[in-house]
Backbone and ligand atoms as CSV (ligand in chain L), in Angstrom:
chain,resi,resn,atom,element,x,y,z
A,1,MET,N,N,25.899,21.083,-49.327
A,1,MET,CA,C,24.734,21.674,-48.610
A,1,MET,C,C,24.974,21.784,-47.145
A,2,LYS,N,N,25.543,20.518,-46.443
A,2,LYS,CA,C,25.840,20.543,-45.137
A,2,LYS,C,C,26.762,21.605,-44.794
A,3,LYS,N,N,27.756,21.887,-45.640
A,3,LYS,CA,C,28.863,22.995,-45.282
A,3,LYS,C,C,28.164,24.352,-45.311
A,4,ILE,N,N,27.170,24.556,-46.109
A,4,ILE,CA,C,26.422,25.900,-46.186
A,4,ILE,C,C,25.737,25.950,-44.734
A,5,VAL,N,N,25.007,24.896,-44.411
A,5,VAL,CA,C,24.331,24.956,-43.092
A,5,VAL,C,C,25.215,25.331,-41.821
A,6,ILE,N,N,26.441,24.539,-41.908
A,6,ILE,CA,C,27.337,24.753,-40.951
A,6,ILE,C,C,27.899,26.250,-40.968
A,7,ALA,N,N,28.272,26.734,-42.072
A,7,ALA,CA,C,28.669,28.092,-42.173
A,7,ALA,C,C,27.620,29.054,-41.734
A,8,ALA,N,N,26.451,28.835,-42.144
A,8,ALA,CA,C,25.377,29.743,-41.789
A,8,ALA,C,C,25.181,29.753,-40.214
A,9,THR,N,N,25.327,28.587,-39.592
A,9,THR,CA,C,25.104,28.445,-38.236
A,9,THR,C,C,26.180,29.252,-37.505
A,10,LEU,N,N,27.473,29.021,-37.949
A,10,LEU,CA,C,28.550,29.682,-37.344
A,10,LEU,C,C,28.446,31.157,-37.548
A,11,PHE,N,N,27.937,31.594,-38.650
A,11,PHE,CA,C,27.796,33.146,-38.884
A,11,PHE,C,C,26.754,33.687,-37.836
A,12,SER,N,N,25.590,32.947,-37.693
A,12,SER,CA,C,24.632,33.315,-36.730
A,12,SER,C,C,25.198,33.480,-35.334
A,13,VAL,N,N,26.002,32.473,-34.911
A,13,VAL,CA,C,26.541,32.478,-33.601
A,13,VAL,C,C,27.488,33.656,-33.439
A,14,ALA,N,N,28.247,33.969,-34.530
A,14,ALA,CA,C,29.186,35.053,-34.453
A,14,ALA,C,C,28.451,36.280,-34.355
A,15,CYS,N,N,27.397,36.421,-34.886
A,15,CYS,CA,C,26.539,37.623,-34.980
A,15,CYS,C,C,25.952,37.925,-33.552
A,16,LEU,N,N,25.426,36.777,-32.923
A,16,LEU,CA,C,24.991,37.005,-31.620
A,16,LEU,C,C,26.082,37.303,-30.587
A,17,LEU,N,N,27.324,36.830,-30.827
A,17,LEU,CA,C,28.342,37.177,-29.935
A,17,LEU,C,C,28.649,38.623,-30.023
A,18,VAL,N,N,28.656,39.064,-31.277
A,18,VAL,CA,C,28.995,40.541,-31.428
A,18,VAL,C,C,27.934,41.458,-30.781
A,19,VAL,N,N,26.679,41.064,-30.930
A,19,VAL,CA,C,25.549,41.833,-30.357
A,19,VAL,C,C,25.695,41.845,-28.811
A,20,ALA,N,N,25.951,40.499,-28.231
A,20,ALA,CA,C,26.093,40.458,-26.821
A,20,ALA,C,C,27.289,41.316,-26.340
A,21,GLN,N,N,28.304,41.352,-27.051
A,21,GLN,CA,C,29.576,42.017,-26.729
A,21,GLN,C,C,29.286,43.434,-26.692
A,22,THR,N,N,28.607,44.065,-27.805
A,22,THR,CA,C,28.370,45.554,-27.885
A,22,THR,C,C,27.337,46.087,-26.950
A,23,LYS,N,N,26.493,45.022,-26.494
A,23,LYS,CA,C,25.381,45.592,-25.488
A,23,LYS,C,C,26.024,45.808,-24.075
A,24,LYS,N,N,27.031,45.084,-23.669
A,24,LYS,CA,C,27.516,45.121,-22.267
A,24,LYS,C,C,27.885,46.576,-21.876
A,25,PRO,N,N,28.772,47.213,-22.606
A,25,PRO,CA,C,29.103,48.543,-22.072
A,25,PRO,C,C,27.924,49.592,-21.825
A,26,VAL,N,N,26.978,49.403,-22.616
A,26,VAL,CA,C,25.670,50.247,-22.533
A,26,VAL,C,C,25.069,50.070,-21.082
A,27,GLN,N,N,24.988,48.805,-20.793
A,27,GLN,CA,C,24.420,48.550,-19.507
A,27,GLN,C,C,25.188,49.007,-18.336
A,28,LYS,N,N,26.503,48.847,-18.444
A,28,LYS,CA,C,27.460,49.289,-17.474
A,28,LYS,C,C,27.245,50.894,-17.184
A,29,THR,N,N,27.146,51.578,-18.326
A,29,THR,CA,C,27.125,53.003,-18.112
A,29,THR,C,C,25.655,53.335,-17.284
A,30,ALA,N,N,24.659,52.645,-17.779
A,30,ALA,CA,C,23.391,53.000,-17.034
A,30,ALA,C,C,23.444,52.630,-15.551
A,31,ASP,N,N,24.316,51.755,-15.123
A,31,ASP,CA,C,24.353,51.317,-13.788
A,31,ASP,C,C,25.576,51.959,-13.086
A,32,SER,N,N,26.185,52.836,-13.666
A,32,SER,CA,C,27.505,53.544,-13.107
A,32,SER,C,C,27.071,54.153,-11.761
A,33,PRO,N,N,28.021,54.151,-10.819
A,33,PRO,CA,C,27.772,54.745,-9.446
A,33,PRO,C,C,27.129,56.115,-9.664
A,34,ALA,N,N,27.609,56.891,-10.500
A,34,ALA,CA,C,27.171,58.312,-10.718
A,34,ALA,C,C,25.726,58.355,-11.168
A,35,ALA,N,N,25.338,57.409,-12.032
A,35,ALA,CA,C,23.906,57.372,-12.516
A,35,ALA,C,C,23.061,56.919,-11.225
A,36,SER,N,N,23.458,56.063,-10.486
A,36,SER,CA,C,22.770,55.591,-9.414
A,36,SER,C,C,22.492,56.686,-8.277
A,37,ILE,N,N,23.551,57.473,-8.034
A,37,ILE,CA,C,23.475,58.492,-7.067
A,37,ILE,C,C,22.548,59.567,-7.580
A,38,GLU,N,N,22.543,59.925,-8.882
A,38,GLU,CA,C,21.766,60.931,-9.483
A,38,GLU,C,C,20.256,60.462,-9.351
A,39,ARG,N,N,19.904,59.221,-9.644
A,39,ARG,CA,C,18.497,58.591,-9.646
A,39,ARG,C,C,18.176,58.771,-8.093
A,40,GLY,N,N,19.034,58.508,-7.200
A,40,GLY,CA,C,18.688,58.501,-5.681
A,40,GLY,C,C,18.398,59.875,-5.226
A,41,ARG,N,N,18.820,60.892,-5.886
A,41,ARG,CA,C,18.539,62.276,-5.407
A,41,ARG,C,C,16.783,62.516,-5.526
A,42,GLY,N,N,16.302,61.980,-6.694
A,42,GLY,CA,C,14.958,62.023,-6.897
A,42,GLY,C,C,14.196,61.259,-5.857
A,43,VAL,N,N,14.580,60.059,-5.551
A,43,VAL,CA,C,13.954,59.212,-4.448
A,43,VAL,C,C,14.083,59.943,-3.171
A,44,TYR,N,N,15.211,60.387,-2.832
A,44,TYR,CA,C,15.353,61.146,-1.496
A,44,TYR,C,C,14.333,62.383,-1.489
A,45,GLN,N,N,14.262,63.160,-2.500
A,45,GLN,CA,C,13.368,64.228,-2.453
A,45,GLN,C,C,11.949,63.841,-2.202
A,46,ARG,N,N,11.520,62.697,-2.844
A,46,ARG,CA,C,10.036,62.256,-2.681
A,46,ARG,C,C,9.905,61.557,-1.383
A,47,GLU,N,N,10.811,60.799,-0.898
A,47,GLU,CA,C,10.565,59.831,0.267
A,47,GLU,C,C,11.188,60.200,1.445
A,48,CYS,N,N,12.231,60.931,1.487
A,48,CYS,CA,C,13.074,61.164,2.783
A,48,CYS,C,C,13.266,62.586,3.227
A,49,LEU,N,N,13.188,63.519,2.229
A,49,LEU,CA,C,13.486,64.848,2.590
A,49,LEU,C,C,12.613,65.498,3.712
A,50,SER,N,N,11.253,65.035,3.701
A,50,SER,CA,C,10.340,65.769,4.661
A,50,SER,C,C,10.863,65.450,6.102
A,51,CYS,N,N,11.523,64.466,6.324
A,51,CYS,CA,C,12.020,64.270,7.823
A,51,CYS,C,C,13.496,64.621,7.859
A,52,HIS,N,N,14.308,64.033,6.942
A,52,HIS,CA,C,15.846,64.165,7.055
A,52,HIS,C,C,16.363,65.524,6.422
A,53,GLN,N,N,15.338,66.318,5.946
A,53,GLN,CA,C,15.612,67.670,5.290
A,53,GLN,C,C,16.535,67.667,4.210
A,54,ALA,N,N,16.606,68.777,3.330
A,54,ALA,CA,C,17.170,69.021,2.174
A,54,ALA,C,C,18.796,68.828,2.388
A,55,ASP,N,N,19.241,69.335,3.407
A,55,ASP,CA,C,20.640,69.257,3.611
A,55,ASP,C,C,21.061,68.226,4.496
A,56,GLY,N,N,20.180,67.151,4.684
A,56,GLY,CA,C,20.467,65.958,5.362
A,56,GLY,C,C,20.773,66.145,6.897
A,57,GLY,N,N,20.420,67.330,7.303
A,57,GLY,CA,C,20.631,67.644,8.782
A,57,GLY,C,C,19.645,67.193,9.689
A,58,GLY,N,N,18.503,66.667,9.199
A,58,GLY,CA,C,17.431,66.245,10.142
A,58,GLY,C,C,16.726,67.276,10.946
A,59,VAL,N,N,16.051,66.828,11.955
A,59,VAL,CA,C,15.298,67.930,12.874
A,59,VAL,C,C,15.712,67.496,14.342
A,60,PRO,N,N,16.364,68.303,15.005
A,60,PRO,CA,C,16.880,68.102,16.387
A,60,PRO,C,C,15.792,67.253,17.209
A,61,HIS,N,N,16.273,66.255,17.735
A,61,HIS,CA,C,15.490,65.391,18.683
A,61,HIS,C,C,14.273,64.721,18.098
A,62,MET,N,N,14.025,64.919,16.735
A,62,MET,CA,C,12.923,64.307,16.050
A,62,MET,C,C,13.422,63.344,15.088
A,63,ASN,N,N,14.176,63.831,14.023
A,63,ASN,CA,C,14.672,63.028,12.939
A,63,ASN,C,C,16.181,63.130,12.882
A,64,PRO,N,N,16.905,62.105,12.936
A,64,PRO,CA,C,18.262,62.175,12.911
A,64,PRO,C,C,19.004,62.793,11.621
A,65,PRO,N,N,20.010,63.379,11.791
A,65,PRO,CA,C,20.781,63.785,10.514
A,65,PRO,C,C,21.367,62.540,9.825
A,66,LEU,N,N,21.469,62.670,8.482
A,66,LEU,CA,C,22.100,61.630,7.670
A,66,LEU,C,C,23.458,62.036,7.256
A,67,ALA,N,N,23.642,63.511,7.405
A,67,ALA,CA,C,24.970,64.072,7.214
A,67,ALA,C,C,25.822,63.786,8.385
A,68,GLY,N,N,26.935,63.164,8.074
A,68,GLY,CA,C,27.935,62.814,9.152
A,68,GLY,C,C,27.599,61.655,10.050
A,69,SER,N,N,26.505,60.991,9.702
A,69,SER,CA,C,26.024,59.826,10.542
A,69,SER,C,C,26.986,58.621,10.344
A,70,THR,N,N,27.404,58.059,11.408
A,70,THR,CA,C,28.276,56.967,11.544
A,70,THR,C,C,27.733,55.764,10.732
A,71,ASP,N,N,26.479,55.498,10.999
A,71,ASP,CA,C,25.729,54.393,10.322
A,71,ASP,C,C,25.640,54.560,8.724
A,72,VAL,N,N,25.378,55.829,8.378
A,72,VAL,CA,C,25.184,56.135,6.961
A,72,VAL,C,C,26.358,55.785,6.074
A,73,VAL,N,N,27.517,56.266,6.623
A,73,VAL,CA,C,28.672,56.052,5.806
A,73,VAL,C,C,29.477,54.687,6.270
A,74,GLY,N,N,28.686,53.945,7.127
A,74,GLY,CA,C,29.483,52.732,7.701
A,74,GLY,C,C,29.804,51.642,6.616
A,75,VAL,N,N,30.703,50.777,7.002
A,75,VAL,CA,C,31.162,49.741,6.110
A,75,VAL,C,C,29.972,48.606,5.960
A,76,ASP,N,N,29.334,48.428,7.096
A,76,ASP,CA,C,28.246,47.544,7.098
A,76,ASP,C,C,26.903,48.077,6.582
A,77,LYS,N,N,26.718,47.970,5.303
A,77,LYS,CA,C,25.538,48.627,4.655
A,77,LYS,C,C,24.248,47.823,4.967
A,78,LYS,N,N,24.354,46.680,5.548
A,78,LYS,CA,C,23.037,45.919,5.809
A,78,LYS,C,C,22.193,46.750,6.788
A,79,LYS,N,N,22.829,47.378,7.746
A,79,LYS,CA,C,22.151,48.202,8.733
A,79,LYS,C,C,21.219,49.195,8.164
A,80,ILE,N,N,21.813,49.984,7.168
A,80,ILE,CA,C,20.904,51.197,6.647
A,80,ILE,C,C,19.901,50.576,5.667
A,81,ILE,N,N,20.345,49.498,4.847
A,81,ILE,CA,C,19.312,48.861,3.999
A,81,ILE,C,C,18.220,48.360,4.805
A,82,GLY,N,N,18.544,47.787,5.932
A,82,GLY,CA,C,17.372,47.161,6.811
A,82,GLY,C,C,16.531,48.284,7.312
A,83,ILE,N,N,17.112,49.489,7.677
A,83,ILE,CA,C,16.369,50.608,8.226
A,83,ILE,C,C,15.374,51.116,7.190
A,84,VAL,N,N,15.789,51.175,5.946
A,84,VAL,CA,C,14.943,51.716,4.796
A,84,VAL,C,C,13.751,50.569,4.538
A,85,LEU,N,N,14.213,49.236,4.599
A,85,LEU,CA,C,13.154,48.201,4.260
A,85,LEU,C,C,12.240,48.125,5.546
A,86,HIS,N,N,12.693,48.097,6.655
A,86,HIS,CA,C,11.775,47.861,7.905
A,86,HIS,C,C,11.330,49.122,8.653
A,87,GLY,N,N,11.966,50.241,8.393
A,87,GLY,CA,C,11.677,51.379,9.243
A,87,GLY,C,C,12.410,51.346,10.552
A,88,MET,N,N,12.248,52.321,11.421
A,88,MET,CA,C,13.017,52.262,12.629
A,88,MET,C,C,12.249,53.065,13.705
A,89,THR,N,N,12.119,52.305,14.843
A,89,THR,CA,C,11.316,52.910,15.960
A,89,THR,C,C,12.012,52.486,17.203
A,90,ASP,N,N,13.463,52.287,17.199
A,90,ASP,CA,C,14.192,51.617,18.163
A,90,ASP,C,C,14.454,52.534,19.468
A,91,ARG,N,N,14.501,53.772,19.203
A,91,ARG,CA,C,14.824,54.678,20.334
A,91,ARG,C,C,16.038,54.414,20.983
A,92,ILE,N,N,16.957,53.982,20.061
A,92,ILE,CA,C,18.418,53.786,20.623
A,92,ILE,C,C,19.230,55.069,20.225
A,93,PRO,N,N,20.240,55.456,21.014
A,93,PRO,CA,C,20.983,56.563,20.567
A,93,PRO,C,C,21.751,56.271,19.196
A,94,LEU,N,N,21.598,57.434,18.415
A,94,LEU,CA,C,22.352,57.307,17.093
A,94,LEU,C,C,23.350,58.430,17.245
A,95,ASP,N,N,24.612,58.189,17.237
A,95,ASP,CA,C,25.722,59.090,17.403
A,95,ASP,C,C,25.355,59.921,18.680
A,96,ASP,N,N,25.042,59.244,19.826
A,96,ASP,CA,C,24.878,59.834,21.162
A,96,ASP,C,C,23.627,60.725,21.282
A,97,GLU,N,N,22.708,60.578,20.307
A,97,GLU,CA,C,21.522,61.410,20.429
A,97,GLU,C,C,20.238,60.531,20.247
A,98,TYR,N,N,19.150,60.910,20.855
A,98,TYR,CA,C,17.930,60.250,20.752
A,98,TYR,C,C,16.937,61.019,19.853
A,99,TYR,N,N,16.132,60.283,19.096
A,99,TYR,CA,C,15.103,60.858,18.179
A,99,TYR,C,C,13.711,60.289,18.474
A,100,SER,N,N,12.810,61.162,18.446
A,100,SER,CA,C,11.420,60.817,18.977
A,100,SER,C,C,10.488,60.379,17.810
A,101,ASN,N,N,10.734,60.759,16.665
A,101,ASN,CA,C,9.797,60.372,15.574
A,101,ASN,C,C,10.035,58.930,15.124
A,102,ASN,N,N,9.090,58.315,14.485
A,102,ASN,CA,C,9.094,57.001,13.920
A,102,ASN,C,C,9.420,57.078,12.461
A,103,MET,N,N,10.296,56.224,11.963
A,103,MET,CA,C,10.461,56.077,10.552
A,103,MET,C,C,9.713,54.839,10.091
A,104,ALA,N,N,8.806,55.068,9.047
A,104,ALA,CA,C,8.015,53.907,8.572
A,104,ALA,C,C,8.844,53.086,7.587
A,105,SER,N,N,8.386,51.898,7.391
A,105,SER,CA,C,8.960,50.963,6.390
A,105,SER,C,C,8.932,51.661,4.962
A,106,HIS,N,N,9.920,51.469,4.267
A,106,HIS,CA,C,9.912,51.897,2.889
A,106,HIS,C,C,10.142,50.688,1.942
A,107,ALA,N,N,9.394,49.566,2.288
A,107,ALA,CA,C,9.620,48.331,1.534
A,107,ALA,C,C,8.818,48.458,0.164
A,108,ASN,N,N,8.018,49.496,0.070
A,108,ASN,CA,C,7.345,49.574,-1.226
A,108,ASN,C,C,8.252,50.110,-2.333
A,109,LEU,N,N,9.421,50.705,-1.997
A,109,LEU,CA,C,10.426,51.028,-2.923
A,109,LEU,C,C,11.079,49.674,-3.529
A,110,THR,N,N,11.431,49.829,-4.875
A,110,THR,CA,C,12.093,48.640,-5.513
A,110,THR,C,C,13.554,48.693,-4.910
A,111,ASN,N,N,14.097,47.380,-5.079
A,111,ASN,CA,C,15.543,47.298,-4.556
A,111,ASN,C,C,16.494,48.352,-5.300
A,112,GLN,N,N,16.151,48.611,-6.505
A,112,GLN,CA,C,16.978,49.592,-7.286
A,112,GLN,C,C,16.776,50.926,-6.576
A,113,GLN,N,N,15.679,51.322,-6.335
A,113,GLN,CA,C,15.437,52.656,-5.713
A,113,GLN,C,C,16.054,52.753,-4.340
A,114,ILE,N,N,16.113,51.584,-3.605
A,114,ILE,CA,C,16.769,51.727,-2.238
A,114,ILE,C,C,18.276,51.775,-2.463
A,115,ALA,N,N,18.796,51.038,-3.432
A,115,ALA,CA,C,20.222,51.160,-3.668
A,115,ALA,C,C,20.546,52.590,-4.110
A,116,ASP,N,N,19.741,53.187,-4.931
A,116,ASP,CA,C,20.053,54.441,-5.522
A,116,ASP,C,C,19.868,55.515,-4.352
A,117,VAL,N,N,18.885,55.503,-3.562
A,117,VAL,CA,C,18.654,56.531,-2.467
A,117,VAL,C,C,19.782,56.438,-1.430
A,118,LEU,N,N,20.248,55.174,-1.086
A,118,LEU,CA,C,21.288,54.996,-0.091
A,118,LEU,C,C,22.650,55.443,-0.753
A,119,SER,N,N,22.853,55.086,-2.080
A,119,SER,CA,C,24.112,55.640,-2.605
A,119,SER,C,C,23.999,57.100,-2.603
A,120,PHE,N,N,22.916,57.735,-2.800
A,120,PHE,CA,C,22.864,59.213,-2.725
A,120,PHE,C,C,23.167,59.735,-1.453
A,121,VAL,N,N,22.578,59.140,-0.316
A,121,VAL,CA,C,22.848,59.629,1.003
A,121,VAL,C,C,24.317,59.417,1.478
A,122,ARG,N,N,24.916,58.375,0.885
A,122,ARG,CA,C,26.362,58.083,1.330
A,122,ARG,C,C,27.297,58.961,0.555
A,123,ASN,N,N,26.802,59.778,-0.343
A,123,ASN,CA,C,27.665,60.600,-1.184
A,123,ASN,C,C,27.030,62.045,-1.379
A,124,SER,N,N,26.350,62.491,-0.156
A,124,SER,CA,C,25.804,63.819,-0.272
A,124,SER,C,C,25.991,64.407,1.164
A,125,PHE,N,N,25.697,65.681,1.269
A,125,PHE,CA,C,25.813,66.332,2.564
A,125,PHE,C,C,27.130,66.312,3.200
A,126,GLY,N,N,28.260,66.061,2.334
A,126,GLY,CA,C,29.529,65.918,2.856
A,126,GLY,C,C,29.920,64.506,3.193
A,127,ASN,N,N,28.966,63.602,3.012
A,127,ASN,CA,C,29.326,62.195,3.223
A,127,ASN,C,C,29.998,61.640,2.032
A,128,LYS,N,N,30.942,60.687,2.284
A,128,LYS,CA,C,31.696,60.066,1.115
A,128,LYS,C,C,31.837,58.583,1.513
A,129,ALA,N,N,31.203,57.711,0.700
A,129,ALA,CA,C,31.378,56.217,0.853
A,129,ALA,C,C,31.081,55.539,-0.470
A,130,ASP,N,N,31.416,54.322,-0.494
A,130,ASP,CA,C,31.054,53.658,-1.738
A,130,ASP,C,C,29.595,53.368,-1.865
A,131,VAL,N,N,29.099,53.144,-3.108
A,131,VAL,CA,C,27.678,53.018,-3.349
A,131,VAL,C,C,27.102,51.722,-2.842
A,132,VAL,N,N,25.772,51.697,-2.813
A,132,VAL,CA,C,25.060,50.513,-2.303
A,132,VAL,C,C,24.613,49.897,-3.750
A,133,THR,N,N,24.809,48.534,-3.791
A,133,THR,CA,C,24.301,47.915,-5.143
A,133,THR,C,C,23.036,47.162,-4.965
A,134,LEU,N,N,22.266,47.070,-6.149
A,134,LEU,CA,C,21.156,46.245,-6.237
A,134,LEU,C,C,21.261,44.898,-5.549
A,135,ALA,N,N,22.373,44.238,-5.749
A,135,ALA,CA,C,22.571,42.832,-5.126
A,135,ALA,C,C,22.636,43.069,-3.643
A,136,GLU,N,N,23.226,44.081,-3.127
A,136,GLU,CA,C,23.272,44.203,-1.612
A,136,GLU,C,C,21.947,44.379,-1.138
A,137,VAL,N,N,21.121,45.125,-1.704
A,137,VAL,CA,C,19.643,45.301,-1.252
A,137,VAL,C,C,18.984,43.910,-1.301
A,138,ALA,N,N,19.029,43.323,-2.474
A,138,ALA,CA,C,18.229,42.049,-2.760
A,138,ALA,C,C,18.744,41.033,-1.606
A,139,ALA,N,N,20.010,41.096,-1.160
A,139,ALA,CA,C,20.482,40.148,-0.180
A,139,ALA,C,C,19.806,40.365,1.199
A,140,VAL,N,N,19.532,41.625,1.417
A,140,VAL,CA,C,18.858,41.957,2.724
A,140,VAL,C,C,17.379,41.661,2.617
A,141,ARG,N,N,16.815,42.008,1.512
A,141,ARG,CA,C,15.276,41.700,1.302
A,141,ARG,C,C,15.045,40.311,0.866
A,142,VAL,N,N,14.480,39.412,1.603
A,142,VAL,CA,C,14.283,38.128,1.237
A,142,VAL,C,C,13.062,38.121,0.328
A,143,GLY,N,N,13.206,37.436,-0.820
A,143,GLY,CA,C,12.011,37.545,-1.812
A,143,GLY,C,C,12.360,38.719,-2.666
A,144,LYS,N,N,13.037,38.455,-3.795
A,144,LYS,CA,C,13.519,39.717,-4.645
A,144,LYS,C,C,12.302,40.404,-5.221
A,145,LYS,N,N,12.468,41.756,-5.139
A,145,LYS,CA,C,11.496,42.646,-5.885
A,145,LYS,C,C,12.355,43.579,-6.729
A,146,LYS,N,N,12.230,43.409,-8.032
A,146,LYS,CA,C,13.096,44.117,-8.915
A,146,LYS,C,C,12.624,45.678,-8.905
L,1,HEC,C1,C,8.651,60.203,8.914
L,1,HEC,C2,C,9.910,60.680,8.903
L,1,HEC,C3,C,10.911,59.957,8.206
L,1,HEC,C4,C,11.091,59.541,6.818
L,1,HEC,C5,C,10.071,59.936,5.683
L,1,HEC,C6,C,12.332,58.863,6.588
L,1,HEC,N1,N,12.995,58.801,7.872
L,1,HEC,FE1,FE,14.788,57.833,8.134
L,1,HEC,N2,N,14.645,58.053,10.161
L,1,HEC,C7,C,13.544,58.877,10.744
L,1,HEC,C8,C,13.625,58.722,12.233
L,1,HEC,C9,C,12.737,59.216,13.274
L,1,HEC,C10,C,14.814,57.874,12.468
L,1,HEC,C11,C,15.311,57.426,13.789
L,1,HEC,C12,C,14.242,56.534,14.505
L,1,HEC,C13,C,14.705,56.013,15.934
L,1,HEC,O1,O,15.649,56.574,16.455
L,1,HEC,O2,O,14.211,55.098,16.417
L,1,HEC,C14,C,15.500,57.608,11.151
L,1,HEC,C15,C,16.561,56.809,10.947
L,1,HEC,C16,C,17.129,56.758,9.649
L,1,HEC,C17,C,18.522,56.219,9.526
L,1,HEC,C18,C,19.443,55.809,10.579
L,1,HEC,C19,C,20.375,56.830,10.797
L,1,HEC,C20,C,21.490,56.541,11.679
L,1,HEC,O3,O,22.356,57.458,12.081
L,1,HEC,O4,O,21.567,55.378,12.129
L,1,HEC,C21,C,18.672,56.218,8.053
L,1,HEC,C22,C,19.843,55.726,7.301
L,1,HEC,C23,C,17.446,56.681,7.460
L,1,HEC,N3,N,16.557,57.029,8.435
L,1,HEC,C24,C,17.295,56.934,6.190
L,1,HEC,C25,C,16.150,57.246,5.499
L,1,HEC,C26,C,15.920,57.260,4.151
L,1,HEC,C27,C,17.006,56.811,3.072
L,1,HEC,C28,C,14.592,57.683,4.002
L,1,HEC,C29,C,13.911,57.783,2.548
L,1,HEC,C30,C,13.798,56.493,1.811
L,1,HEC,C31,C,14.040,57.892,5.232
L,1,HEC,N4,N,15.045,57.730,6.198
L,1,HEC,C32,C,12.755,58.457,5.383
L,1,HEC,C33,C,12.504,59.474,10.055
L,1,HEC,C34,C,12.229,59.325,8.744
């Protein structure tokens, strides 16, 4: 009897392992860089396009271009994550140009939406840089919001 119980337990554990193994690749596909960039396109169109424009070119002296921006494709992603989370009213030169409009905080977006939209702008309008991950956004936003 004991042997049957042990065999049944081992079988259940083996089944769980198989399920866990087969689930992993599916999650990976959903979170692929390409999928994140594609989701980010929708976020951009809803939240950013009105100011930064469809071609990422911005509006001269009002809203900065995201196309070709040093910060947008920069290695330090914390800066642009912070700008989306907290907005920007700094009036400091961006690539030697000043902009008069204010960017509001977009902290209402989820960490995933922020990762997606920044991955999109880092890989659109001629920009090319690695994607922004959920973990990188979560690290900048204290108090996680999925
Ligand atoms: C109301 C207009 C407006 C909206 C909407 C807006 N922005 Fe901005 N954004 C600005 C302005 C204006 C600045 C510069 C502010 C300054 O110079 O103080 C800016 C700055 C930035 C910068 C810094 C650029 C650089 O070269 O350093 C990034 C990145 C950015 N915005 C991304 C986004 C993203 C992503 C969204 C959508 C989630 C968004 N913005 C929505 C107006 C806007």
